TORMARMI-329128 format. One line per 10 residues: their letters; for each residue x, y, z of N, C-alpha, C, O. Coordinates in steps of 0.05 Angstrom, whole numbers. Layout:
A	X/Y/Z/X/Y/Z/X/Y/Z/X/Y/Z ~ ...;
This chain:
MAEVLVLAEH	17/-24/0/0/0/0/18/25/0/36/27/16 ~ 12/43/-18/28/68/-20/22/86/4/1/85/16 ~ 42/102/11/39/120/33/24/145/24/23/152/1 ~ 12/158/44/1/185/40/16/203/60/13/199/84 ~ 31/222/50/47/239/67/30/262/78/15/275/63 ~ 33/267/104/18/288/118/38/306/131/53/298/148 ~ 39/332/123/57/351/135/45/359/162/23/370/164 ~ 60/354/183/50/359/211/49/389/217/67/404/210 ~ 27/397/229/24/424/241/29/420/271/15/405/284 ~ 49/434/281/55/430/309/67/455/321/78/472/307;
SGGEVKKVTL	66/457/347/79/478/362/97/464/382/88/455/403 ~ 122/462/376/140/446/392/132/417/390/131/406/368 ~ 125/405/412/116/377/412/86/374/412/76/352/413 ~ 71/396/411/42/395/412/31/392/383/35/410/366 ~ 18/370/378/6/365/352/-20/380/349/-38/377/366 ~ -23/395/328/-48/410/325/-70/392/313/-65/373/299 ~ -95/399/320/-118/383/313/-120/377/283/-128/356/275 ~ -113/397/267/-115/393/238/-98/371/228/-105/358/208 ~ -75/365/241/-58/343/233/-73/316/237/-70/298/221 ~ -88/314/259/-103/290/265/-125/287/244/-132/264/237;
ELLTLARGFG	-137/309/235/-157/308/214/-145/298/188/-157/281/174 ~ -121/307/182/-108/299/157/-101/269/158/-103/255/138 ~ -93/259/181/-87/231/184/-112/214/180/-111/193/168 ~ -135/224/190/-160/210/187/-167/208/157/-176/187/147 ~ -164/230/143/-169/230/114/-149/212/99/-157/197/81 ~ -124/213/107/-103/198/93/-108/168/94/-102/154/75 ~ -120/158/115/-125/129/118/-143/119/96/-143/95/90 ~ -159/136/83/-177/127/62/-163/123/36/-175/113/17 ~ -137/131/33/-124/130/7/-97/117/8/-83/115/-12 ~ -89/107/31/-63/94/34/-54/92/63/-71/95/81;
EPAVVWAGPG	-28/88/67/-17/86/93/-7/113/102/12/124/90 ~ -18/124/124/-10/151/132/18/152/143/26/135/159 ~ 33/172/133/60/177/143/64/207/147/58/223/129 ~ 72/214/171/75/243/178/102/253/171/122/239/174 ~ 103/277/161/129/291/156/131/313/176/114/332/176 ~ 151/312/194/154/330/216/179/347/212/201/337/212 ~ 175/373/209/198/391/205/203/407/231/185/420/241 ~ 226/405/242/233/419/266/234/401/291/231/376/288 ~ 237/412/315/239/397/339/212/387/350/191/397/341 ~ 213/369/369/189/361/384/176/336/374/154/329/385;
AEEGQPRLAE	188/321/355/174/297/345/170/276/366/150/262/366 ~ 189/273/384/187/252/404/163/258/423/149/239/431 ~ 159/283/429/136/290/446/110/286/431/90/278/443 ~ 109/291/405/85/288/390/79/260/381/57/254/372 ~ 99/242/382/96/215/372/71/200/383/57/187/368 ~ 66/200/410/43/185/420/17/194/408/-1/177/402 ~ 14/220/404/-11/230/392/-14/222/363/-35/215/354 ~ 8/222/348/8/214/320/2/184/318/-12/176/300 ~ 13/168/336/8/140/336/-21/134/342/-33/116/330 ~ -33/149/360/-61/145/367/-80/149/343/-101/137/341;
YGAARVYVAD	-71/167/325/-89/173/302/-79/161/275/-87/171/254 ~ -62/141/277/-58/125/253/-33/129/237/-30/118/215 ~ -14/144/247/11/148/232/28/123/233/36/114/255 ~ 34/112/210/52/88/210/81/95/214/95/81/227 ~ 89/118/203/116/128/205/116/158/209/97/172/202 ~ 138/168/221/142/197/224/169/203/213/189/197/226 ~ 170/217/190/195/226/179/203/252/191/188/272/188 ~ 226/253/205/233/277/221/258/290/209/279/276/205 ~ 257/316/204/280/331/196/283/355/215/264/370/219 ~ 306/358/228/310/379/247/338/391/243/354/380/228;
GPEVTGYVTA	342/414/255/368/427/253/366/454/239/345/462/230 ~ 388/469/238/388/496/227/378/497/198/366/517/190 ~ 384/477/182/375/477/154/344/477/152/333/486/132 ~ 331/466/172/302/464/172/289/488/186/269/499/176 ~ 300/496/208/287/516/225/296/545/218/284/564/228 ~ 317/547/202/329/574/198/318/589/174/326/612/170 ~ 301/576/158/293/589/133/262/587/130/249/570/142 ~ 252/604/112/223/606/109/213/589/86/222/592/63 ~ 194/571/91/179/556/71/195/535/56/187/513/52 ~ 218/543/46/234/526/29/241/499/41/240/479/27;
PEAELLASLV	249/498/67/257/471/78/234/451/77/239/428/69 ~ 209/459/83/187/440/82/182/430/54/177/407/49 ~ 184/449/34/180/441/6/201/422/-3/195/402/-17 ~ 226/428/4/248/410/-5/247/383/9/253/363/-3 ~ 240/383/35/237/358/49/215/340/37/220/317/33 ~ 192/352/32/171/337/19/178/327/-8/172/305/-16 ~ 192/344/-24/199/337/-51/218/313/-51/216/295/-67 ~ 237/312/-32/256/290/-31/241/264/-23/248/243/-33 ~ 222/266/-5/206/242/3/188/233/-20/184/209/-23 ~ 176/252/-35/160/244/-58/176/229/-78/167/208/-89;
REKAPAAVLL	200/238/-83/218/224/-103/226/197/-93/228/178/-108 ~ 230/195/-66/240/169/-55/218/149/-50/221/125/-55 ~ 195/159/-40/174/141/-30/151/137/-50/135/118/-48 ~ 149/155/-70/127/154/-90/99/151/-76/86/131/-80 ~ 92/170/-59/67/168/-44/42/171/-62/44/181/-84 ~ 19/163/-52/-6/166/-66/-14/195/-67/-28/203/-86 ~ -7/211/-46/-14/239/-45/1/252/-22/13/239/-6 ~ 1/279/-23/13/294/-1/-10/313/9/-21/328/-7 ~ -15/312/35/-36/328/47/-24/349/66/-6/343/82 ~ -34/374/64/-25/395/81/-49/411/91/-70/412/77;
AATGPNKEVA	-47/423/114/-68/440/124/-68/465/107/-47/475/99 ~ -92/476/101/-95/499/83/-90/525/98/-108/540/103 ~ -64/529/106/-56/554/118/-41/570/97/-34/560/76 ~ -37/596/103/-22/613/84/5/602/77/11/599/54 ~ 22/596/97/49/585/91/48/559/76/64/554/58 ~ 29/542/83/28/515/71/19/517/41/27/500/25 ~ 3/537/34/-4/540/6/20/546/-11/22/538/-34 ~ 39/561/1/64/566/-13/81/541/-14/93/535/-35 ~ 82/526/8/96/500/8/85/482/-14/100/470/-29 ~ 58/480/-15/46/463/-35/53/471/-64/58/454/-81;
ARLAVKTSSG	53/497/-69/59/507/-96/88/501/-103/94/492/-125 ~ 106/505/-84/135/499/-89/138/469/-94/153/460/-112 ~ 125/453/-77/127/424/-80/116/414/-107/128/397/-120 ~ 94/426/-116/83/418/-142/102/424/-165/105/408/-183 ~ 115/447/-163/135/453/-184/159/434/-183/168/425/-204 ~ 169/429/-159/192/412/-156/187/383/-166/206/370/-175 ~ 162/374/-163/156/346/-170/139/343/-195/130/321/-202 ~ 135/366/-210/119/366/-234/91/353/-229/82/336/-244 ~ 79/362/-208/53/351/-199/31/372/-199/37/396/-200 ~ 7/363/-199/-16/381/-196/-21/388/-167/-16/371/-149;
VLADATGLAA	-33/411/-162/-39/420/-135/-68/429/-133/-78/442/-151 ~ -81/421/-111/-109/429/-106/-109/443/-79/-100/432/-59 ~ -121/467/-79/-121/483/-54/-148/485/-41/-169/485/-55 ~ -149/488/-15/-173/493/0/-194/471/-3/-218/478/-6 ~ -186/446/-3/-206/425/-5/-222/424/21/-212/428/43 ~ -248/418/18/-266/415/41/-274/386/44/-290/380/63 ~ -265/368/27/-271/340/29/-255/325/8/-248/336/-13 ~ -250/299/13/-236/282/-6/-251/256/-9/-263/246/10 ~ -251/245/-34/-264/220/-40/-248/206/-62/-232/219/-76 ~ -252/180/-64/-239/164/-85/-259/160/-108/-282/152/-103;
AGGKIVAEQS	-250/164/-132/-267/159/-156/-249/154/-180/-231/170/-186 ~ -255/133/-194/-240/127/-218/-210/123/-214/-194/129/-231 ~ -203/113/-190/-175/109/-184/-160/134/-177/-135/134/-174 ~ -174/157/-173/-161/182/-166/-173/193/-140/-194/185/-131 ~ -158/211/-128/-168/225/-104/-182/250/-114/-170/267/-128 ~ -207/253/-108/-223/275/-117/-228/294/-94/-238/286/-72 ~ -221/320/-98/-225/340/-77/-249/357/-82/-255/364/-105 ~ -264/363/-61/-286/381/-63/-277/409/-56/-263/412/-35 ~ -283/429/-72/-274/456/-67/-296/476/-71/-314/472/-88 ~ -296/498/-56/-314/520/-59/-300/542/-74/-280/552/-64;
VFGGATVVHS	-310/550/-97/-296/569/-114/-314/593/-121/-338/594/-115 ~ -302/613/-135/-316/637/-143/-330/651/-120/-354/656/-121 ~ -315/655/-98/-326/668/-75/-348/652/-61/-365/663/-48 ~ -346/626/-64/-366/608/-51/-391/604/-68/-410/591/-58 ~ -392/615/-92/-416/612/-108/-419/585/-121/-442/577/-128 ~ -397/570/-123/-398/544/-137/-382/523/-122/-360/530/-111 ~ -391/499/-121/-376/476/-110/-367/459/-133/-383/451/-150 ~ -341/453/-134/-330/436/-156/-316/412/-144/-309/411/-120 ~ -313/392/-161/-298/368/-154/-274/366/-173/-278/365/-198 ~ -250/364/-162/-226/365/-178/-207/342/-172/-207/331/-150;
AVRHGTPVIT	-192/334/-192/-172/313/-189/-146/321/-203/-147/334/-224 ~ -124/312/-193/-98/317/-205/-93/296/-227/-97/272/-223 ~ -85/305/-251/-82/287/-274/-53/280/-278/-47/262/-294 ~ -34/294/-265/-6/288/-270/10/290/-245/7/309/-229 ~ 27/270/-240/45/271/-217/31/262/-191/10/249/-192 ~ 42/270/-169/32/263/-143/12/285/-133/20/308/-132 ~ -13/278/-127/-31/299/-118/-21/313/-93/-15/301/-73 ~ -20/340/-95/-13/357/-72/-38/372/-64/-48/388/-80 ~ -48/367/-40/-74/378/-33/-73/392/-6/-64/380/14 ~ -82/417/-6/-86/431/20/-115/429/28/-133/433/12;
VRPNSVAPEP	-119/422/53/-146/416/63/-153/435/86/-137/440/104 ~ -177/447/84/-185/466/105/-189/451/132/-199/429/133 ~ -181/464/154/-186/453/180/-216/448/184/-233/463/174 ~ -223/428/200/-250/420/207/-265/408/183/-290/407/183 ~ -251/399/163/-264/385/140/-273/357/148/-291/346/134 ~ -261/346/168/-269/319/177/-264/317/207/-246/331/218 ~ -279/301/221/-275/297/249/-252/277/253/-253/255/241 ~ -231/283/269/-209/264/273/-219/239/287/-233/240/307 ~ -210/216/278/-218/190/289/-192/174/296/-175/170/279 ~ -190/164/321/-167/148/328/-165/121/313/-186/110/305;
APAAAEIQNV	-141/113/308/-136/87/295/-107/80/301/-89/86/285 ~ -101/67/323/-74/64/333/-55/51/312/-62/33/298 ~ -30/62/311/-10/52/293/17/56/307/19/66/330 ~ 39/49/293/65/49/306/78/76/308/92/82/327 ~ 74/94/288/87/120/287/117/118/291/128/132/308 ~ 129/100/276/158/96/278/173/120/268/169/129/246 ~ 191/131/285/206/155/277/230/147/260/246/129/267 ~ 232/160/237/255/157/219/267/184/213/253/202/203 ~ 292/188/220/305/214/215/314/216/186/325/197/175 ~ 308/239/175/316/244/147/331/271/145/328/287/164;
EVMLDAAAKG	346/275/124/361/300/120/349/316/97/338/304/78 ~ 352/342/99/344/359/78/367/378/71/379/390/89 ~ 373/380/45/395/397/36/383/420/20/369/416/1 ~ 390/445/28/379/468/14/401/480/-4/424/483/3 ~ 392/488/-28/410/502/-46/410/532/-39/396/540/-21 ~ 426/548/-53/429/576/-47/402/591/-50/396/609/-34 ~ 387/583/-71/361/597/-76/342/593/-53/326/611/-46 ~ 342/569/-41/324/563/-19/331/578/6/314/580/25 ~ 355/589/8/364/604/31/360/634/28/372/650/43 ~ 343/642/9/339/670/4/325/685/26/329/709/30;
ARITGRVVAE	307/671/40/292/684/62/299/670/88/292/647/92 ~ 314/684/105/324/672/130/308/683/153/300/706/154 ~ 303/665/173/289/673/198/309/685/217/329/672/224 ~ 305/711/224/324/724/242/315/726/271/330/732/288 ~ 289/719/275/279/720/303/251/708/304/237/707/284 ~ 243/700/327/216/689/331/203/702/355/215/708/376 ~ 177/708/352/161/720/374/137/702/379/123/694/360 ~ 133/694/404/110/677/411/85/694/411/83/713/427 ~ 66/687/395/41/702/394/25/698/420/24/676/431 ~ 13/720/429/-3/718/453/-29/703/446/-42/709/426;
RGERPGLAEA	-36/685/463/-60/669/459/-77/670/484/-68/667/507 ~ -103/675/480/-122/675/502/-132/646/507/-120/627/497 ~ -153/645/522/-164/618/529/-183/608/507/-189/584/506 ~ -191/625/488/-208/616/467/-193/601/446/-169/606/442 ~ -206/582/432/-192/567/411/-185/586/387/-197/607/384 ~ -166/577/371/-159/593/347/-182/592/327/-196/573/325 ~ -185/615/313/-208/618/295/-208/597/273/-229/585/267 ~ -185/591/261/-184/574/237/-191/545/244/-202/530/228 ~ -184/536/269/-188/508/276/-211/503/296/-215/480/303 ~ -225/524/304/-246/521/324/-269/504/314/-277/506/290;
AIVVSGGRGV	-280/488/331/-303/472/324/-329/488/324/-348/482/310 ~ -329/510/340/-352/528/341/-341/557/338/-321/564/350 ~ -354/572/321/-347/600/317/-372/617/321/-392/612/309 ~ -369/638/337/-391/658/340/-381/684/328/-361/696/338 ~ -395/694/308/-386/718/294/-408/740/297/-432/734/297 ~ -398/765/301/-416/787/303/-413/806/279/-392/808/267 ~ -435/819/272/-435/837/249/-443/865/257/-443/873/280 ~ -450/881/237/-457/909/240/-480/913/261/-482/933/274 ~ -497/892/264/-519/894/282/-512/897/311/-529/906/327 ~ -487/892/319/-479/896/347/-478/925/354/-479/932/378;
GSADGFGLIE	-475/942/334/-477/971/338/-453/986/347/-450/1010/342 ~ -435/973/362/-411/987/373/-391/966/383/-397/942/385 ~ -368/976/391/-348/959/403/-358/948/429/-353/925/436 ~ -373/964/445/-384/955/470/-405/933/465/-406/913/480 ~ -421/937/444/-441/916/437/-428/890/430/-441/869/433 ~ -403/890/420/-390/865/412/-383/848/436/-378/824/433 ~ -384/860/460/-379/844/484/-399/822/487/-392/801/499 ~ -423/826/477/-443/805/479/-436/781/462/-441/758/469 ~ -422/786/439/-413/764/422/-391/748/437/-391/723/436 ~ -374/762/451/-352/748/466/-364/731/488/-355/709/493;
RLADALGAAV	-385/742/501/-397/726/523/-410/701/512/-408/680/525 ~ -423/702/489/-435/678/478/-414/659/469/-417/635/473 ~ -392/669/457/-370/651/449/-358/637/473/-353/613/472 ~ -354/651/495/-342/639/519/-361/618/531/-352/597/541 ~ -387/623/530/-406/604/540/-407/578/524/-412/557/535 ~ -400/580/498/-401/557/481/-373/544/477/-370/524/464 ~ -352/556/489/-325/547/485/-317/551/456/-303/535/444 ~ -325/574/444/-321/579/416/-300/600/411/-292/615/429 ~ -292/602/385/-275/624/376/-293/647/369/-317/644/363 ~ -282/671/368/-297/695/361/-289/703/333/-265/704/326;
GASRAVTDAG	-309/710/316/-304/720/289/-319/747/286/-335/754/303 ~ -314/760/264/-327/786/259/-330/790/229/-315/779/213 ~ -350/806/222/-354/813/194/-335/836/187/-323/849/204 ~ -333/841/161/-315/862/152/-325/890/162/-309/907/169 ~ -351/893/163/-362/918/173/-353/924/201/-347/947/208 ~ -351/904/218/-342/907/245/-313/914/247/-305/933/261 ~ -296/900/232/-268/906/233/-261/933/220/-244/947/230 ~ -275/940/198/-270/966/185/-278/989/204/-266/1010/203 ~ -298/984/220/-307/1005/239/-289/1007/264/-292/1025/280 ~ -270/988/266/-252/988/289/-264/977/314/-253/981/336;
WYPHKFQVGQ	-286/962/312/-298/951/336/-284/925/345/-286/918/368 ~ -270/912/327/-256/887/334/-232/885/315/-233/894/293 ~ -210/872/324/-186/870/308/-190/856/281/-206/837/279 ~ -175/865/261/-178/853/234/-171/824/232/-181/809/215 ~ -153/815/250/-145/787/249/-168/767/254/-165/743/249 ~ -191/777/264/-214/760/270/-235/762/247/-256/750/250 ~ -228/776/226/-248/779/204/-252/752/190/-232/739/182 ~ -277/745/186/-284/721/170/-295/731/143/-313/749/143 ~ -285/720/122/-296/728/96/-275/725/74/-253/715/78 ~ -282/734/50/-265/731/27/-239/745/30/-218/736/20;
TGQTVSPQLY	-238/768/44/-213/782/49/-203/778/77/-185/793/86 ~ -215/759/91/-206/753/118/-200/723/120/-189/712/101 ~ -207/711/142/-202/682/146/-225/665/135/-248/674/135 ~ -218/642/126/-238/622/117/-241/601/139/-221/589/147 ~ -265/596/149/-269/577/170/-290/556/161/-306/561/144 ~ -288/533/174/-307/511/168/-313/495/193/-308/471/194 ~ -324/508/213/-329/495/239/-353/476/238/-369/476/219 ~ -357/461/259/-381/444/262/-405/462/266/-427/455/256 ~ -402/485/280/-425/503/284/-415/532/280/-395/540/292 ~ -429/547/264/-423/575/259/-448/591/267/-470/587/256;
VAVGISGAIQ	-445/609/286/-466/626/296/-462/654/285/-442/668/293 ~ -479/664/268/-477/690/256/-497/709/269/-521/706/266 ~ -487/728/284/-504/746/300/-503/774/289/-481/786/289 ~ -525/784/279/-526/811/269/-510/814/243/-501/836/237 ~ -508/793/228/-493/793/202/-513/789/180/-528/770/179 ~ -514/808/161/-534/807/140/-529/784/121/-548/771/112 ~ -503/777/116/-497/754/99/-490/762/71/-497/749/51 ~ -474/784/67/-464/791/41/-446/769/31/-434/754/46 ~ -444/767/4/-428/745/-8/-400/745/1/-387/724/3 ~ -388/769/7/-361/770/17/-357/755/43/-337/741/47;
HRAGMQTSKT	-377/757/61/-375/743/86/-381/713/82/-368/696/94 ~ -401/707/66/-410/680/62/-387/663/50/-385/639/56 ~ -371/675/34/-349/660/21/-329/649/42/-315/630/37 ~ -328/662/66/-310/653/86/-321/633/106/-306/624/124 ~ -347/627/104/-358/609/125/-380/590/116/-390/574/131 ~ -386/591/90/-410/575/81/-405/545/80/-424/530/77 ~ -380/536/84/-375/507/86/-378/497/114/-372/474/120 ~ -387/514/133/-392/506/160/-413/484/160/-432/484/144 ~ -410/465/179/-428/441/178/-457/449/186/-476/440/174 ~ -460/466/207/-486/476/215/-484/506/220/-465/516/232;
ILAVNKDPEA	-504/521/209/-503/550/211/-528/560/225/-551/553/217 ~ -525/576/246/-547/589/260/-545/619/256/-524/631/261 ~ -566/632/247/-566/660/242/-586/674/261/-608/664/265 ~ -578/697/272/-595/714/288/-595/742/275/-574/754/274 ~ -618/751/267/-620/777/254/-648/788/256/-667/772/253 ~ -651/814/259/-678/825/262/-691/829/234/-715/834/233 ~ -675/827/213/-686/830/186/-693/803/174/-675/787/169 ~ -719/796/171/-726/770/161/-717/765/132/-717/742/123 ~ -710/786/118/-701/784/90/-670/783/88/-659/783/66 ~ -656/781/110/-627/780/110/-617/756/93/-627/734/98;
PMFELADFGV	-598/760/75/-588/738/58/-577/714/74/-577/692/65 ~ -568/720/99/-557/698/115/-577/676/121/-569/653/124 ~ -603/683/122/-623/663/127/-625/643/104/-635/620/108 ~ -617/651/79/-618/632/57/-597/610/60/-601/588/50 ~ -576/616/75/-555/597/79/-558/581/105/-547/559/107 ~ -572/593/124/-572/582/151/-589/556/153/-609/552/139 ~ -580/538/171/-596/514/177/-617/521/197/-639/510/197 ~ -611/540/215/-630/549/235/-629/580/236/-607/591/235 ~ -652/593/238/-652/622/239/-671/632/260/-692/621/266 ~ -663/654/273/-679/668/293/-683/696/284/-663/711/281;
VGDLFTVVPQ	-707/704/279/-713/732/271/-719/747/297/-740/742/310 ~ -702/766/304/-706/781/328/-682/799/334/-661/797/321 ~ -685/817/353/-664/835/362/-643/818/377/-649/805/396 ~ -618/820/368/-597/804/380/-594/811/409/-585/793/425 ~ -600/835/418/-596/843/446/-618/832/463/-617/833/488 ~ -639/820/451/-659/805/465/-654/775/463/-656/760/483 ~ -647/766/439/-644/737/434/-619/726/447/-621/705/460 ~ -596/739/445/-571/728/456/-572/726/486/-564/705/496 ~ -581/746/501/-583/742/530/-601/718/538/-595/704/557 ~ -623/714/523/-640/691/528/-625/665/523/-628/645/538;
LLDEISKR	-609/665/502/-593/641/495/-572/636/517/-568/613/524 ~ -560/657/527/-540/654/548/-553/643/573/-541/626/587 ~ -578/651/579/-592/641/602/-597/611/599/-593/595/618 ~ -605/603/575/-610/574/571/-585/558/573/-585/535/584 ~ -563/568/562/-537/554/564/-529/551/593/-519/530/601 ~ -532/572/609/-523/571/637/-539/550/652/-529/539/672 ~ -564/545/645/-581/525/659/-571/497/653/-577/478/668 ~ -555/493/632/-546/466/625/-517/461/634/-507/439/629;
């Protein structure tokens, strides 16, 4: 059985949830093998073994950690040439999309970005993608080389399947061109208690209907009650009511949680493009004609300053 290479997303030895999702997907198309760039593989090994990694290819050292993007692409390219995997799966993050593009060029392969699901058909791996600002869903397959696919977080629920996760150390050699962008320093991003927006299972987003920065506090309260991440529409971030890094939409982040709660968001196509692949969508808006209701699985027509406090009361009772 051919391997399916999965580029690990990790912070030191902590394996991120999206890596476990990719391992779950990989099992449907071959034998999952993780590619780990940087330190911490020994700490992450038990988690990778729990979710089905047969092997963990580890590359560490200054050649891997000292440069931007190129080491991961070169590492994957060397493994593709050596192992001839059935596919390479990466989380659909900004840096990884560049890694995927570089890898596709190095291996003369096709690349598919932002997949929201994978299936087998006609002997190929077929990716489901949302395109044209979310207006169309397409199914695509790579016709040449090794499929290189970036997959959105939360596209599948991670499922355990114990395996050996045998660590194998590998080397990566960078040419002069790959050393063009060097890392000169690292800063640890401040993180609160809420989950990250891109990987959260539940996202609560607020729109223009909150009325002000103070009104957005109600969105934060609901998010905290649900253990959710906080998102915002472009109208909110442009008004300065909430930081731009939390914007969901075509010019912000793309999310695909199990539950998306849109509060006071009309549902313009720009916003819908960033969240319409969510598994379940709940909309709260006082305008019964709001476009978001066309997309929502559940809708509440009412003033958010009345509806959300009632919802918080019900949550607190449970």
